C-alpha positions as CSV (number, residue, x, y, z in Angstrom):
1,R,15.4,-24.6,-8.2
2,A,19.0,-23.4,-8.3
3,A,19.6,-24.8,-4.8
4,Y,17.9,-28.1,-5.7
5,L,20.3,-28.3,-8.7
6,G,23.3,-27.9,-6.5
7,K,24.0,-24.2,-7.0
8,R,24.8,-22.1,-4.0
9,V,22.0,-19.6,-3.2
10,I,22.6,-16.8,-0.7
11,V,19.9,-14.4,0.5
12,L,21.1,-11.2,2.1
13,E,18.5,-9.8,4.5
14,K,19.0,-6.3,5.8
15,T,16.8,-6.8,9.0
16,G,16.6,-9.6,11.6
17,S,14.0,-11.5,9.7
18,T,12.9,-12.1,6.1
19,G,9.8,-10.7,4.5
20,G,9.8,-6.9,4.8
21,G,6.5,-5.3,3.9
22,A,5.3,-8.4,2.1
23,R,4.6,-10.0,5.5
24,F,1.8,-7.5,6.0
25,A,0.3,-7.9,2.5
26,S,-3.2,-9.0,1.6
27,A,-4.0,-11.4,-1.2
28,I,-2.1,-11.9,-4.4
29,R,-4.2,-11.5,-7.5
30,T,-3.8,-14.8,-9.3
31,F,-4.4,-15.8,-12.9
32,R,-4.4,-19.1,-14.7
33,S,-3.3,-21.2,-11.7
34,Q,-4.1,-24.9,-11.5
35,W,-5.7,-24.0,-8.1
36,Q,-8.3,-21.9,-10.0
37,K,-8.8,-24.4,-12.8
38,D,-9.5,-27.2,-10.3
39,R,-12.3,-25.0,-8.9
40,G,-13.8,-24.2,-12.2
41,L,-13.0,-20.5,-11.8
42,P,-13.2,-18.4,-15.0
43,D,-10.1,-17.2,-16.7
44,V,-10.3,-13.4,-16.8
45,M,-6.6,-12.6,-17.3
46,E,-6.9,-11.0,-20.7
47,E,-9.8,-8.9,-19.7
48,F,-7.9,-7.8,-16.6
49,I,-4.8,-6.9,-18.6
50,R,-6.9,-5.0,-21.2
51,Q,-8.6,-2.9,-18.5
52,G,-5.2,-2.3,-16.9
53,M,-3.5,-1.3,-20.1
54,D,-6.4,1.1,-20.9
55,S,-6.1,2.7,-17.5
56,T,-2.4,3.3,-18.1
57,Y,-2.9,4.6,-21.7
58,W,-1.0,1.7,-23.2
59,R,2.3,3.2,-22.1
60,L,3.4,-0.1,-20.5
61,D,5.1,-3.1,-22.1
62,E,2.2,-5.5,-22.7
63,R,4.7,-8.4,-22.8
64,L,5.9,-7.6,-19.3
65,I,2.3,-7.3,-18.0
66,R,1.4,-10.6,-19.6
67,S,4.5,-12.3,-18.1
68,I,3.7,-10.9,-14.7
69,C,0.0,-12.0,-14.8
70,E,0.9,-15.5,-15.9
71,G,3.6,-15.5,-13.3
72,T,1.1,-15.0,-10.5
73,G,-0.5,-18.4,-11.4
74,R,2.9,-20.1,-11.8
75,F,4.0,-18.7,-8.4
76,F,0.8,-19.9,-6.6
77,D,1.1,-23.3,-8.2
78,W,4.7,-23.5,-6.9
79,F,3.4,-22.5,-3.5
80,C,0.8,-25.3,-3.5
81,E,3.5,-27.8,-4.5
82,M,6.0,-26.6,-1.9
83,A,3.4,-26.4,1.0
84,P,0.4,-28.6,0.2
85,E,-0.5,-28.5,3.9
86,K,-1.1,-24.8,3.8
87,V,-3.3,-24.8,0.7
88,Q,-6.4,-25.8,2.7
89,G,-6.0,-22.4,4.5
90,F,-7.1,-20.6,1.3
91,E,-10.6,-20.1,0.0
92,V,-12.2,-18.5,-3.1
93,G,-12.7,-14.8,-2.9
94,T,-11.8,-11.4,-4.4
95,Y,-8.9,-9.0,-3.7
96,V,-9.8,-6.3,-1.2
97,F,-9.9,-3.4,-3.6
98,D,-11.7,-5.3,-6.4
99,G,-15.0,-5.8,-4.7
100,P,-17.3,-8.8,-5.0
101,D,-17.3,-8.8,-8.8
102,G,-13.5,-8.9,-9.1
103,P,-11.4,-11.8,-10.3
104,K,-11.8,-14.9,-8.1
105,V,-8.5,-15.6,-6.4
106,P,-7.2,-17.6,-3.4
107,L,-7.6,-15.7,-0.1
108,L,-6.5,-16.7,3.3
109,K,-9.4,-17.8,5.5
110,G,-10.5,-16.2,8.7
111,S,-8.6,-12.9,8.7
112,R,-9.8,-9.3,8.2
113,S,-9.8,-8.4,4.5
114,H,-7.7,-11.6,4.2
115,Y,-4.6,-9.9,5.5
116,G,-2.0,-12.5,6.5
117,S,-1.5,-14.1,3.1
118,G,1.8,-12.3,2.8
119,K,3.0,-13.6,6.1
120,V,2.1,-17.2,5.2
121,T,3.7,-16.9,1.8
122,M,7.0,-15.4,3.2
123,E,7.2,-18.0,5.9
124,T,6.7,-20.7,3.3
125,M,9.5,-19.3,1.1
126,R,11.8,-19.2,4.1
127,D,11.1,-22.8,5.0
128,V,11.7,-23.9,1.4
129,C,15.1,-22.1,1.4
130,R,16.1,-24.0,4.5
131,R,14.8,-27.3,3.0
132,Y,16.9,-27.0,-0.1
133,G,20.0,-25.5,1.5
134,A,19.7,-21.9,0.4
135,E,21.4,-19.6,3.0
136,I,19.6,-16.7,4.6
137,L,21.9,-14.2,6.2
138,C,19.9,-11.8,8.4
139,G,21.5,-8.5,9.4
140,W,23.4,-8.4,6.1
141,R,22.8,-5.1,4.3
142,A,23.8,-4.8,0.7
143,L,25.7,-1.5,0.2
144,D,27.8,-1.8,-2.9
145,A,28.8,-4.0,-5.8
146,E,31.8,-5.1,-7.8
147,V,31.2,-4.8,-11.5
148,E,33.4,-6.4,-14.2
149,D,32.6,-6.1,-17.9
150,G,29.2,-4.7,-17.2
151,R,28.2,-7.5,-14.8
152,I,27.9,-7.6,-11.0
153,T,30.4,-10.2,-9.8
154,A,30.1,-9.5,-6.0
155,I,28.0,-7.7,-3.5
156,I,29.6,-5.8,-0.6
157,A,27.5,-6.2,2.5
158,Q,27.6,-4.7,6.0
159,T,27.2,-7.5,8.5
160,P,27.0,-7.7,12.3
161,E,30.8,-8.6,12.3
162,G,31.9,-6.0,9.7
163,F,31.9,-6.0,5.9
164,A,31.8,-9.0,3.7
165,R,32.1,-9.7,0.0
166,V,29.7,-12.2,-1.6
167,R,30.5,-13.3,-5.1
168,C,27.7,-14.0,-7.5
169,K,26.9,-15.1,-11.1
170,A,23.4,-13.6,-10.9
171,C,22.0,-10.9,-8.7
172,I,18.4,-10.3,-7.8
173,L,17.7,-7.0,-6.1
174,A,14.6,-6.9,-4.0
175,T,15.6,-4.2,-1.6
176,G,12.2,-2.4,-1.4
177,S,11.3,1.2,-1.8
178,W,13.0,4.6,-1.1
179,V,10.2,6.0,1.1
180,S,12.5,6.5,4.0
181,N,15.3,8.1,2.0
182,P,14.9,11.9,2.6
183,A,17.1,12.9,-0.3
184,I,14.8,11.1,-2.8
185,V,11.6,11.9,-1.1
186,G,12.6,15.6,-1.1
187,K,12.9,15.5,-4.8
188,I,9.7,13.6,-5.5
189,Q,7.2,14.8,-2.8
190,P,8.9,17.3,-0.4
191,E,5.7,17.9,1.6
192,F,5.8,14.3,2.8
193,L,8.9,15.1,4.9
194,D,6.8,17.2,7.2
195,V,3.7,15.0,7.7
196,E,2.7,13.0,10.7
197,L,2.2,9.5,9.4
198,D,-0.7,7.3,10.3
199,A,0.7,4.4,12.3
200,S,-1.4,1.8,10.4
201,C,0.7,2.6,7.3
202,Y,4.1,2.0,8.9
203,A,4.5,-1.3,7.1
204,H,4.7,0.7,3.9
205,C,6.9,3.5,5.5
206,S,9.4,1.4,7.4
207,P,12.7,3.1,8.2
208,I,14.5,0.2,6.4
209,Y,13.2,1.3,3.0
210,T,16.1,3.5,2.1
211,G,16.5,2.5,-1.6
212,D,19.7,0.6,-1.0
213,G,19.4,-1.2,-4.4
214,L,19.3,2.0,-6.5
215,P,23.0,2.9,-6.4
216,I,23.9,-0.8,-6.8
217,A,21.8,-1.1,-9.9
218,E,23.1,2.2,-11.3
219,K,26.7,1.2,-10.8
220,A,26.0,-1.9,-12.8
221,G,24.8,0.2,-15.7
222,A,21.0,0.0,-15.1
223,F,18.7,2.9,-16.0
224,L,17.1,4.7,-13.1
225,D,13.8,6.3,-14.3
226,Y,13.4,9.1,-11.8
227,D,10.6,10.7,-13.9
228,N,8.5,7.7,-12.9
229,F,9.3,7.7,-9.2
230,C,6.0,8.0,-7.3
231,L,5.0,8.2,-3.7
232,R,1.5,6.7,-3.3
233,L,-0.3,8.7,-0.6
234,M,-3.4,7.7,1.4
235,G,-5.8,9.7,3.4
236,P,-7.4,10.9,5.4
237,C,-6.7,7.8,7.4
238,V,-9.2,7.8,10.2
239,L,-8.3,4.6,12.2
240,N,-8.4,4.9,15.9
241,G,-9.9,1.6,17.1
242,C,-13.4,3.0,17.7
243,A,-15.9,1.8,15.1
244,V,-18.2,4.7,15.9
245,L,-15.6,7.4,15.5
246,D,-14.1,5.7,12.4
247,S,-17.6,5.7,10.9
248,M,-18.1,9.4,11.6
249,G,-14.7,10.3,10.1
250,N,-15.6,8.4,7.0
251,S,-19.1,9.8,6.7
252,G,-20.6,13.0,5.5
253,Y,-22.0,14.0,8.9
254,Q,-18.9,16.1,9.8
255,I,-16.7,18.8,8.5
256,C,-13.0,18.4,7.8
257,V,-10.8,21.2,9.1
258,N,-7.1,21.6,8.9
259,L,-4.7,23.0,11.5
260,E,-5.8,26.5,10.5
261,G,-9.3,25.7,11.4
262,K,-10.5,25.9,7.8
263,R,-12.5,23.4,5.7
264,W,-10.7,22.2,2.6
265,A,-13.0,19.9,0.7
266,A,-16.5,18.5,0.5
267,E,-16.7,15.8,3.1
268,P,-16.0,12.9,2.9
269,I,-13.4,13.4,0.1
270,H,-11.9,9.9,0.4
271,R,-15.3,8.1,-0.2
272,R,-15.7,9.9,-3.5
273,M,-12.2,10.0,-4.8
274,G,-10.8,6.9,-3.2
275,L,-8.3,6.8,-0.4
276,F,-5.2,7.0,-2.6
277,K,-6.3,10.0,-4.8
278,A,-7.7,11.9,-1.8
279,G,-4.3,11.6,-0.1
280,H,-2.9,13.9,-2.7
281,A,-5.4,16.5,-1.7
282,L,-4.7,16.1,2.0
283,I,-0.9,16.5,1.5
284,R,-1.6,20.1,0.6
285,Q,-2.9,20.8,4.1
286,P,-0.4,21.7,6.9
287,R,1.4,18.6,8.1
288,G,-1.0,16.5,6.2
289,L,-3.4,16.6,9.1
290,T,-7.2,17.1,9.3
291,Y,-9.9,16.7,12.0
292,S,-13.4,15.5,11.4
293,V,-15.5,17.8,13.6
294,F,-19.1,17.1,14.4
295,D,-21.7,17.6,17.2
296,E,-24.4,15.6,18.9
297,S,-26.9,16.3,16.1
298,N,-24.6,14.9,13.5
299,L,-23.9,11.9,15.6
300,E,-27.6,11.2,16.0
301,E,-28.3,11.6,12.3
302,A,-25.5,9.2,11.4
303,F,-26.8,6.7,14.0
304,R,-30.3,6.9,12.5
305,V,-29.0,6.4,8.9
306,S,-26.9,3.5,10.0
307,K,-30.1,1.6,10.9
308,E,-31.6,1.9,7.5
309,P,-31.5,-1.2,5.2
310,D,-29.2,0.5,2.8
311,N,-27.3,3.3,4.6
312,G,-25.7,4.5,1.4
313,Y,-22.1,3.5,2.1
314,G,-20.0,0.7,0.6
315,G,-16.7,-0.1,-0.8
316,F,-13.4,-0.5,1.1
317,F,-14.6,1.4,4.2
318,G,-17.9,-0.6,4.6
319,G,-21.0,1.0,6.1
320,L,-21.7,3.1,9.1
321,D,-20.9,0.9,12.1
322,F,-22.9,1.7,15.2
323,P,-24.0,-0.3,18.2
324,D,-27.7,-1.0,18.9
325,T,-28.4,2.0,21.0
326,M,-27.1,5.6,21.5
327,E,-26.2,4.7,25.0
328,Q,-23.8,2.1,23.7
329,T,-22.6,4.6,21.1
330,H,-21.7,7.1,23.8
331,A,-20.0,4.4,25.8
332,E,-17.7,3.6,22.8
333,I,-16.8,7.2,22.4
334,D,-16.1,7.6,26.1
335,K,-13.6,4.8,25.9
336,A,-11.9,6.3,22.9
337,V,-11.7,9.8,24.3
338,S,-10.4,8.5,27.6
339,K,-7.3,7.1,26.0
340,K,-6.0,10.7,25.5
341,D,-3.9,9.5,22.6
342,G,-4.5,12.5,20.3
343,A,-6.9,10.6,18.1
344,A,-10.3,11.4,19.6
345,F,-11.6,14.6,21.3
346,R,-14.8,15.9,23.0
347,A,-15.6,19.3,24.5
348,D,-18.6,21.2,25.7
349,T,-17.8,24.2,23.5
350,L,-16.1,24.8,20.1
351,E,-13.5,27.0,21.9
352,E,-12.6,24.1,24.3
353,L,-12.4,21.7,21.3
354,A,-10.1,24.1,19.4
355,A,-7.8,24.3,22.4
356,Q,-7.5,20.5,22.5
357,L,-6.7,20.5,18.8
358,N,-4.2,23.4,19.0
359,I,-6.4,25.3,16.5
360,D,-7.2,29.0,16.6
361,P,-10.7,29.1,18.3
362,V,-11.7,32.2,16.3
363,A,-11.0,30.4,13.1
364,L,-12.8,27.3,14.0
365,R,-15.8,29.2,15.2
366,A,-15.9,31.2,12.0
367,T,-15.7,28.0,9.9
368,V,-18.6,26.4,11.9
369,V,-20.8,29.5,11.6
370,R,-20.2,29.7,7.8
371,Y,-21.1,25.9,7.5
372,N,-24.2,26.3,9.6
373,Q,-25.4,29.1,7.4
374,A,-24.7,26.9,4.3
375,C,-26.9,24.2,6.0
376,S,-29.7,26.7,6.4
377,E,-29.4,28.0,2.8
378,G,-28.7,24.7,1.2
379,D,-25.7,26.1,-0.7
380,D,-22.3,24.9,0.4
381,E,-19.1,26.6,-0.6
382,F,-17.5,23.2,-1.1
383,F,-20.6,21.8,-3.0
384,K,-21.4,19.2,-0.3
385,P,-24.7,17.2,-0.9
386,V,-27.5,18.9,1.1
387,D,-28.9,15.6,2.5
388,E,-25.7,15.2,4.5
389,M,-25.5,18.7,5.8
390,V,-26.5,18.9,9.5
391,P,-25.5,22.1,11.4
392,L,-23.1,21.9,14.3
393,I,-25.2,23.6,17.0
394,R,-25.6,21.1,19.9
395,A,-22.9,20.1,22.4
396,P,-21.0,18.1,23.0
397,F,-18.7,18.7,20.1
398,Y,-16.3,16.0,18.8
399,A,-13.2,15.7,16.7
400,V,-11.5,12.7,15.1
401,R,-8.0,12.9,13.7
402,G,-7.3,12.0,10.1
403,R,-3.7,11.7,8.9
404,I,-1.7,11.1,5.8
405,G,-0.6,7.5,5.1
406,S,1.4,5.9,2.3
407,D,1.0,2.7,0.4
408,G,4.7,2.9,-0.4
409,A,7.1,4.5,-2.8
410,F,7.5,3.1,-6.2
411,G,9.8,3.3,-9.2
412,G,13.4,2.7,-9.9
413,V,14.7,0.3,-12.6
414,P,12.6,-0.5,-15.7
415,V,12.7,-4.3,-16.4
416,N,11.9,-6.7,-19.2
417,P,9.5,-9.7,-19.0
418,H,12.1,-11.7,-17.2
419,M,12.7,-8.9,-14.7
420,Q,16.1,-8.2,-16.1
421,A,17.3,-4.6,-15.6
422,Y,17.3,-2.3,-18.6
423,K,20.2,-0.1,-19.5
424,P,19.6,3.5,-20.8
425,N,20.1,2.3,-24.4
426,G,17.4,-0.4,-24.0
427,S,19.6,-3.4,-23.7
428,V,19.7,-5.4,-20.5
429,V,22.3,-5.6,-17.7
430,E,23.4,-9.3,-17.9
431,G,22.9,-11.1,-14.6
432,L,21.0,-8.3,-12.9
433,Y,17.3,-8.7,-12.0
434,V,15.2,-6.2,-10.1
435,V,11.9,-7.0,-8.4
436,G,9.4,-5.5,-6.0
437,D,8.8,-1.8,-5.4
438,M,12.1,-0.6,-7.0
439,A,11.2,-2.4,-10.3
440,G,9.5,-0.2,-12.9
441,G,7.2,-1.3,-15.6
442,R,3.7,-1.9,-14.0
443,H,2.7,1.7,-13.3
444,I,2.7,5.2,-14.8
445,K,2.9,8.5,-13.0
446,L,0.1,11.0,-13.8
447,G,1.1,14.2,-12.0
448,D,1.9,12.8,-8.5
449,F,-0.6,10.0,-8.8
450,K,0.3,6.3,-9.5
451,E,-1.9,4.5,-12.1
452,Q,-1.0,0.8,-12.0
453,V,-2.0,-2.5,-13.7
454,I,-1.5,-4.9,-10.9
455,N,-1.1,-4.6,-7.1
456,D,2.2,-4.5,-5.2
457,C,2.0,-8.0,-3.7
458,S,1.2,-9.7,-7.0
459,W,4.0,-7.8,-8.7
460,A,6.5,-8.7,-6.1
461,F,5.8,-12.4,-5.7
462,A,5.3,-13.1,-9.5
463,G,8.3,-10.9,-10.4
464,G,10.5,-12.6,-7.9
465,F,9.5,-16.0,-9.2
466,L,10.2,-15.0,-12.8
467,A,13.5,-13.5,-12.0
468,A,14.6,-16.5,-10.0
469,D,13.5,-18.9,-12.8
470,H,15.4,-17.0,-15.5
471,A,18.5,-16.5,-13.3
472,C,18.6,-20.2,-12.5
473,A,18.2,-21.1,-16.2
474,S,21.0,-18.7,-17.1
475,I,23.5,-20.1,-14.7
476,T,22.6,-23.7,-15.3
477,G,22.8,-23.4,-19.1
478,S,19.1,-23.9,-19.8
479,V,18.1,-20.3,-20.4
480,N,16.1,-21.2,-23.5
481,E,13.7,-23.1,-21.2
482,A,13.1,-20.0,-19.2
483,Q,12.5,-17.9,-22.3
């Protein structure tokens, strides 16, 4: 809008291409869009907000949450207007963590869990910038700011040619999280500095996420709410490309042992607690690592259960996924083990398996003996359901690695419904807007755990739209329209 009205718009991008983690995002939860109205979809925004505010104990600003939820629809309507040719690529569905009964939203067709929506959206925004003359300067890292009378008047950036000064009347900080800033992580979740991350989560743990916007915002007078900084953990992440082994690692037909060869929870912890909450249990284990250990008897029992009409599993992980025959099942395992990539293991004895895992064989043997006895007595020290307890007594023995992942690091600058940064006294920093992971206001921190109202992608896209709308209105003299 600002570029369309003749104002100069400059986007400073730290990396070689725009998008960041949003390029890997799933769907945006969308409310009150024309797209939904045209399809006769029910308006459930107020119910969604009410449930979210209940889950966060009404500690959040309901005006901000309403603004964001309404902003999701406004943003998607803008997307439809800017790229009508791409709208046909979306279908009615539900957000991946909401399940089939969740709010009906636009999802990208033909992709696993509808991932790819973020990439399409970011590419569209890039194309719109070029269409209306907004400049995108890749490889320009914002490092500092010039502040006059409590307002940012210029950003100092490191460029491929040196340093540059970019003057501005309004500044929108969307620099991402601080997950790769050891100094901050060491204060918030020091155990995370020693973990071996799951590669599938690197989009949320990119080395570019160093919290560059935090000192800039603080210099301008914004309040940094460190008490609400939160690292959202995930785990155990059992993702190795083999559906059989993934299924075993996500099932109850295994025992989870840490690097000391000890069990540490009733398996599978992440099916009961959810992937995010269980991650905060796994982080207490050495290096955030666990191995799902099972034998041929457990494998056969899981295979048998997988063929039942209702195999007892559901939710984000889906059901037990096995081929038609045990011969095919073993062939898949053979392929995974042969990779020798540290994710899947097989051995004829527990001692040989322990050697492959770099675990004390005596400790692993003692753990298995104790578990087998519990299977016989029907009384497990970790309170595991008896119907999933199958003793480990028949070779070969298998192990699947489970690691800590992260959905990102959140918290930074609290914002108002226009995404303007708050000062410590509750007033706003004029001309400064903060959006995305470093903007506070849509989650609370309960212990180490993040309880949120709306997902990251929706917060980022809607917040960016609201910030740009208000910033444009403020510099063109039509701020009342934005308010």
